N, C-alpha and C positions, 0 to 999 in steps of 0.2 A: 315659575318665572322662567323666561326663555334664556337660552345661553347667550344670546345677543345682548339682552338687557343686563345680565350678570357681567358680561365683558365690559360694557360701558360703565357700570358701577365700579368695577375693579379698576378700570382706567382712571376714573375720577379719584379713587382712593390713592392710586399711585401719584397722580398729579398733585394731590394735596400733600402727600408725603415728601415729594420733591421740593415743593414750595416751603414746607416747614423746615427744611434743611438750609434755607437761605438761598436757594437756587432760583433764578428767574427762568421760568418756563415759557417758551415762545413757539407757537405753531406758525411757520412761515412757508411761503413759496420759495423753495431753495433752488430755483432754476432761473437764470438770468442770461439773456443773450447767448444761448447755446452752452453756457457753463452750468453744470449741475453740481451743487454742493451736497455734502453728506451731513445727515443729521448727527448730532452728538453734543457732548459736554465740552465747554471751553471756559477759559478764564480770561476776563477782560475788565480792565480798570477796577481791580479789587473785588470782583464778584464773579461767581460761577453762573454760567448761562447754559441752558439746555435748549438747543434749537432742534425742532422736529419738523420734518416735511409734512405740511398739512394735508397732502394728498395720500399719505400712507393710510392703509386700512387700520382699524382699531387693534387687530391682533399684532401687527407690526409695531404700532405705537406702544402697546403693552410690553412687548419684548424690549424695545428701546428704553423705556422708562425703568424696567427691571434692571437692565444692564447699567444704566446710569446710577441707580441706587447702589448697586454692587461696587461700582467704581468710586462713588462718593465715600463709601465706607473705608476705602484705602487711601483717600486723599486727606490732606490737612483740613482743619476746620476752615470754612470760608472766611472767617474773620481774620485768619492768619495768611490765607492765600496759598499758592503753590510753593513747593520747596524753593529755597533761595539758590542762587547760582553756586554759592560756595558748598552747597550740599550735593552738587552734581558729581558724577563719577570722575575719578582722576583723569581718565583718558579724554574726557570732554575738555577739561581744563588744559591738558597738554596740547590738544589739537588747537585750541584757541590761541595758546602761547605760540605754537608753530606758525599759525596764520598771521599773528601780529608780527612775528620776526620776519616772515617772508615779505609782508607789506613794508616793513621798515627798510628792507634792502632793495625795494623797487625804485627805479629812477622816477623823478618828478616828470610830469608831462612836459615835453619839449626838450628834455635832456637826452643825449645819445644813449642807446642801450649797450653798444659795444665799445670797447676801448679804442679800436682803430678809427671809429667814427668820431671820437672826441678829438683826434688829431686832425683838425681841419687845415686845409692848405690856405696860405695867405693869398688874398686877392692880388692880382697883378697891379703893378704900379701904373700910374698914368702914362699913357702912350704905349704901353706894352700890350702885346696880344696875349690872350689867355692861353695857357698850355693845353694842348690837345689831350683828351682822355683816350687811353688805349684799352681795349678789351683784352683780357687775358685768355 
């Protein structure tokens, strides 16, 4: 049996193994409008997906599927999904809290950003001329 045929058989075994683990395997054209996407494993709507560039040669596909199987061994069961946000490292949670605090202190659109801008001058009364602005 030729090495090429053995490679294709091994690829078929890997594909079957990936699918048995509940992963949706998809060979796609991963280039659109000048944007080139990377093959790999992802989580979407409660399921793991493995997207593989269909133009990759069999040897690269084999490497990618082997890497995905290794990665799947370290991930939670697909029925449970990826780790919850509360399982994230503390620094991630702290960064989120800091971002939320910063957003809470931002002025609403249309509000002045600086205190002196908040002190607007009163418009002139009827019949009065507007005061001249002087550059400092």
